[in-house]
VEXROTI-940296 format. One record per residue (C-alpha): z, x, y. Coordinates in steps of 0.1 Angstrom, whole numbers, plus 2048, in hexadecimal, padded with zeros to 3 digits. Layout:
N
   Z   X   Y
   Z   X   Y
...
This chain:
136
   Z   X   Y
 11E 580 491
 120 55D 482
 13C 546 48B
 14E 539 46C
 16A 526 47E
 15B 504 477
 156 50A 452
 178 51B 44F
 189 4FD 461
 176 4E5 44B
 182 4F8 42C
 1A6 4F5 438
 1A4 4D0 43F
 191 4C9 41E
 1AB 4DC 40A
 1C7 4C8 41B
 1B5 4A7 416
 1AD 4B0 3F1
 1D2 4B6 3E9
 1E4 4A0 402
 205 4A1 3EE
 208 4C7 3F4
 211 4D9 414
 1FD 4FA 414
 205 51B 425
 1ED 530 43A
 1EF 54A 41E
 1E2 532 404
 1C6 527 41C
 1BD 54B 423
 1BA 552 3FE
 1A1 535 3FA
 18E 540 419
 190 565 40F
 19C 56E 431
 1BB 57A 443
 1D7 561 448
 1D7 569 46D
 1B3 55A 46F
 1C0 53B 45E
 1DF 538 474
 1C8 53B 493
 1B3 51E 486
 1D2 50A 47D
 1DD 50D 4A1
 1BD 4FE 4AD
 1BD 4E2 492
 1E1 4DA 49B
 1DA 4D8 4C0
 1BD 4C0 4B8
 1D6 4AA 4A4
 1C4 4B0 483
 1E0 4C2 470
 206 4C3 471
 21B 4E1 468
 23E 4E5 45C
 24F 507 460
 268 516 447
 269 51E 423
 25D 4FC 416
 245 4F9 434
 220 4F8 435
 204 4E4 444
 1F6 4C2 43D
 1DD 4AA 44C
 1EA 497 46B
 1D1 47A 464
 1C0 46C 446
 19F 47D 43C
 18C 45D 444
 199 45F 468
 18C 483 46E
 167 488 476
 155 4A9 474
 151 4A6 49A
 177 4A6 49D
 178 4C7 48B
 15B 4D5 49F
 16C 4CC 4BF
 18E 4DB 4B3
 180 4FE 4AC
 16F 500 4CE
 14E 510 4C2
 138 522 4DB
 118 512 4E8
 0FC 512 4CE
 0E4 51D 4E9
 0F3 533 503
 0EC 52A 527
 0D3 53E 53A
 0E6 559 54C
 0CB 56D 55F
 0C8 568 585
 0AA 554 590
 08C 567 59D
 082 553 5BC
 05D 55B 5B8
 05C 54D 594
 05D 527 58E
 066 52C 569
 082 544 572
 090 52B 58C
 08F 50F 572
 09D 521 553
 0C2 51A 559
 0BE 4F5 55D
 0A5 4F2 540
 0B9 507 527
 0D9 4F4 532
 0C8 4D3 52A
 0BC 4DF 508
 0DF 4EC 500
 0F0 4CC 50C
 0D8 4B7 4F7
 0DD 4CC 4D8
 103 4CB 4DC
 102 4A5 4E0
 0EC 4A1 4C0
 103 4B8 4AC
 122 4A4 4B6
 111 483 4AF
 106 48F 48C
 128 49D 484
 13A 47D 48F
 128 46A 474
 139 47E 457
 15E 47B 44F
 173 494 43E
 179 47B 422
 153 47B 41B
 153 4A0 414
 174 49F 400
 163 486 3E8
 149 4A1 3E1
 162 4BB 3D4
 15E 4BE 3AE
Protein backbone atom coordinates (compact mmCIF):
# COMPACT_ATOMS: atom_id res chain seq x y z
CA UNK A 1 0.00 0.00 0.00
CA UNK A 2 1.34 3.43 -0.96
CA UNK A 3 1.47 6.15 1.65
CA UNK A 4 -0.26 9.26 0.34
CA UNK A 5 0.01 11.31 3.53
CA UNK A 6 2.77 13.55 2.23
CA UNK A 7 1.01 14.42 -1.04
CA UNK A 8 -2.31 14.90 0.75
CA UNK A 9 -0.70 17.20 3.33
CA UNK A 10 1.03 19.05 0.51
CA UNK A 11 -2.32 19.51 -1.25
CA UNK A 12 -3.89 20.92 1.92
CA UNK A 13 -1.09 23.41 2.46
CA UNK A 14 -0.93 24.43 -1.20
CA UNK A 15 -4.69 25.02 -1.29
CA UNK A 16 -4.45 27.19 1.83
CA UNK A 17 -1.46 29.09 0.46
CA UNK A 18 -3.10 29.57 -2.94
CA UNK A 19 -6.18 31.18 -1.38
CA UNK A 20 -4.85 32.75 1.83
CA UNK A 21 -7.88 35.00 2.26
CA UNK A 22 -10.17 32.00 2.75
CA UNK A 23 -10.46 29.66 5.69
CA UNK A 24 -11.29 26.22 4.35
CA UNK A 25 -13.09 23.33 5.97
CA UNK A 26 -12.00 19.72 6.11
CA UNK A 27 -15.02 18.91 3.93
CA UNK A 28 -13.80 21.26 1.18
CA UNK A 29 -10.31 19.78 1.38
CA UNK A 30 -11.68 16.25 1.26
CA UNK A 31 -13.60 17.04 -1.92
CA UNK A 32 -10.42 18.29 -3.59
CA UNK A 33 -8.48 15.24 -2.42
CA UNK A 34 -11.37 12.92 -3.26
CA UNK A 35 -11.19 11.33 0.16
CA UNK A 36 -13.11 11.19 3.41
CA UNK A 37 -13.08 14.31 5.66
CA UNK A 38 -11.85 12.07 8.52
CA UNK A 39 -8.60 11.50 6.58
CA UNK A 40 -8.21 15.26 6.15
CA UNK A 41 -8.93 15.96 9.83
CA UNK A 42 -6.30 13.41 10.86
CA UNK A 43 -3.74 15.15 8.65
CA UNK A 44 -4.87 18.55 9.91
CA UNK A 45 -4.11 17.40 13.44
CA UNK A 46 -0.55 16.50 12.45
CA UNK A 47 -0.08 19.75 10.53
CA UNK A 48 -1.44 21.73 13.46
CA UNK A 49 0.88 20.00 15.95
CA UNK A 50 3.80 20.88 13.65
CA UNK A 51 2.74 24.54 13.67
CA UNK A 52 1.97 24.61 9.94
CA UNK A 53 -1.76 25.37 10.15
CA UNK A 54 -4.18 27.01 12.54
CA UNK A 55 -7.79 26.06 12.92
CA UNK A 56 -10.80 27.96 14.13
CA UNK A 57 -13.85 26.02 15.28
CA UNK A 58 -17.43 27.01 14.79
CA UNK A 59 -19.74 27.95 11.96
CA UNK A 60 -17.37 30.50 10.40
CA UNK A 61 -14.32 28.44 11.27
CA UNK A 62 -11.87 26.62 9.11
CA UNK A 63 -8.17 26.22 8.63
CA UNK A 64 -5.43 28.51 7.38
CA UNK A 65 -1.66 28.53 7.22
CA UNK A 66 0.12 29.38 10.45
CA UNK A 67 3.16 30.68 8.55
CA UNK A 68 3.78 32.26 5.18
CA UNK A 69 4.34 29.75 2.36
CA UNK A 70 7.94 30.94 1.94
CA UNK A 71 8.57 29.91 5.55
CA UNK A 72 7.41 26.30 5.06
CA UNK A 73 9.73 23.80 3.44
CA UNK A 74 8.74 20.43 2.05
CA UNK A 75 10.95 18.96 4.79
CA UNK A 76 8.66 20.60 7.38
CA UNK A 77 5.68 18.84 5.80
CA UNK A 78 7.54 15.52 5.55
CA UNK A 79 8.44 15.72 9.23
CA UNK A 80 4.89 16.69 10.22
CA UNK A 81 3.23 13.65 8.67
CA UNK A 82 5.66 11.21 10.32
CA UNK A 83 6.23 8.94 7.35
CA UNK A 84 7.60 5.44 7.89
CA UNK A 85 11.18 4.62 6.97
CA UNK A 86 11.84 4.37 3.23
CA UNK A 87 13.90 1.24 3.79
CA UNK A 88 12.68 -0.88 6.65
CA UNK A 89 15.32 -1.92 9.17
CA UNK A 90 16.52 -5.49 9.04
CA UNK A 91 14.41 -7.48 11.51
CA UNK A 92 15.72 -11.03 11.28
CA UNK A 93 17.95 -12.38 14.06
CA UNK A 94 21.61 -12.71 13.14
CA UNK A 95 22.84 -16.17 12.28
CA UNK A 96 26.15 -16.35 14.21
CA UNK A 97 27.79 -18.61 11.62
CA UNK A 98 27.18 -16.10 8.79
CA UNK A 99 29.20 -12.88 8.56
CA UNK A 100 26.67 -11.30 6.17
CA UNK A 101 23.76 -12.12 8.48
CA UNK A 102 25.63 -10.61 11.44
CA UNK A 103 26.29 -7.38 9.50
CA UNK A 104 22.88 -6.85 7.87
CA UNK A 105 21.21 -4.85 10.65
CA UNK A 106 24.02 -2.28 10.79
CA UNK A 107 24.47 -2.08 7.00
CA UNK A 108 20.78 -1.67 6.23
CA UNK A 109 20.47 0.83 9.08
CA UNK A 110 23.27 2.94 7.60
CA UNK A 111 21.68 2.84 4.13
CA UNK A 112 18.29 3.81 5.56
CA UNK A 113 19.78 6.62 7.64
CA UNK A 114 21.69 8.00 4.65
CA UNK A 115 18.60 7.90 2.44
CA UNK A 116 16.49 9.64 5.07
CA UNK A 117 19.16 12.35 5.45
CA UNK A 118 19.30 12.88 1.68
CA UNK A 119 15.52 13.09 1.41
CA UNK A 120 15.26 15.69 4.16
CA UNK A 121 18.11 17.73 2.66
CA UNK A 122 16.49 17.71 -0.77
CA UNK A 123 13.04 18.58 0.59
CA UNK A 124 14.44 21.42 2.70
CA UNK A 125 15.55 23.20 -0.49
CA UNK A 126 11.98 23.63 -1.77
CA UNK A 127 9.50 25.98 -0.14
CA UNK A 128 5.73 25.71 -0.28
CA UNK A 129 5.70 29.09 -2.06
CA UNK A 130 7.81 27.61 -4.90
CA UNK A 131 5.09 25.06 -5.60
CA UNK A 132 2.18 27.48 -5.23
CA UNK A 133 3.75 29.60 -7.99
CA UNK A 134 3.40 26.60 -10.33
CA UNK A 135 -0.40 26.34 -9.89
CA UNK A 136 -2.09 27.47 -13.13
